[in-house]
N, C-alpha and C positions, 0 to 999 in steps of 0.2 A: 582461496579462503585467506582472509588478512588477518594478522594478529594486531589489534588494535591500539595497543599501548608501545610505543617503540621504544620505551624504557624498561619493558620487562624483562624479567630475569630467565623467562622461558623462552629457549631457542626455536622452537618449533610447535606444530599442531599435536604431534604425539605427547610430548612433555607437557604441553598444556591440558590435554585432556587426564593426562597421570596426574598432575597436580590438581585439578579440579576436583577428580574422583577422589582423591587422597583427604584432602580438606573438606569436601562438602558431601561426599557419599555419590551414587548414582544419580540422586535428584539434583547435584548441583549442576548437571548439564543440561537441566531445563530451568535453571534460575531465570526469573523474569519472563517466563514463556505467558504466563495468564496475563500479565499486563499488556504485551504485545497482542493477544488474541482479543483482549477487550478494546484493542484501537482497531484491529484490523477488521474484524468482521462487522463492526457498525460502518466503517469507512466503505467497504465494499457492497454492503447492502444499501446504502444510501445512494452509493454512484449507480448502482443498477437500477435502482427506484427511478432516480433522477432522469437517466438515460431514456428509459421506457417511456416516464412521463412525456418527455420532450418527443419523443418518436410519435406518441400518439397525438400531440398537439401542434407539432410544426407542419407548416403545408408541406404536402408531397412533392418530391421531384418529379418534374414533366418528364416522361420518360419519351416525347419526341422532341424535347430541347435539344438543340445542337450542343449545349453545354452542360448537358444532363451529368455527365462524370465529374466535371469541376463541381457542380451543384450538390453531387451527393458525396464529395469530398467534404466540401464546406458545411454541410449537415452534420456529417460526422464529427468533424472537428468543433462544431458548437455544443453537439450533444456531450462530447467526451470532455470539454473543457468545463461545461456545467457541472458535471457528474463529478469531476475530480475537484472542483472548487467546494462543491457542496459537501463531498465525502470529507475533504480536509477541514472546512470550516466546523463541522460536526466532531472532528476528533481530535482537533489540534490540542484542546484541554488534556485530553487523556495521555498524548504524547508527552505535553509538559510534565505531567505527573509521573510516567514512566522513566524520564531522564532525571527526576529529581533524586 
């Protein structure tokens, strides 16, 4: 766990938790969680959908091919890349809002 502000007057995690609890109560420990969830859930749902869509629509790897292992790896890389790009493109505006 990393304390993200190097100029903080809080020396460690325990003191940071104590300060947050003292100033914001128990709910302060989850401050910003809803924005994170609003970004993360659509990103992964989109990524899963795109990866599944590509799995259904890409030509299958020939099981008899001498390069089948490489072909499977390339297929997986293509699907994962497309899924990641789609998820990030959809949710980047939410990330910008969360960081404002």
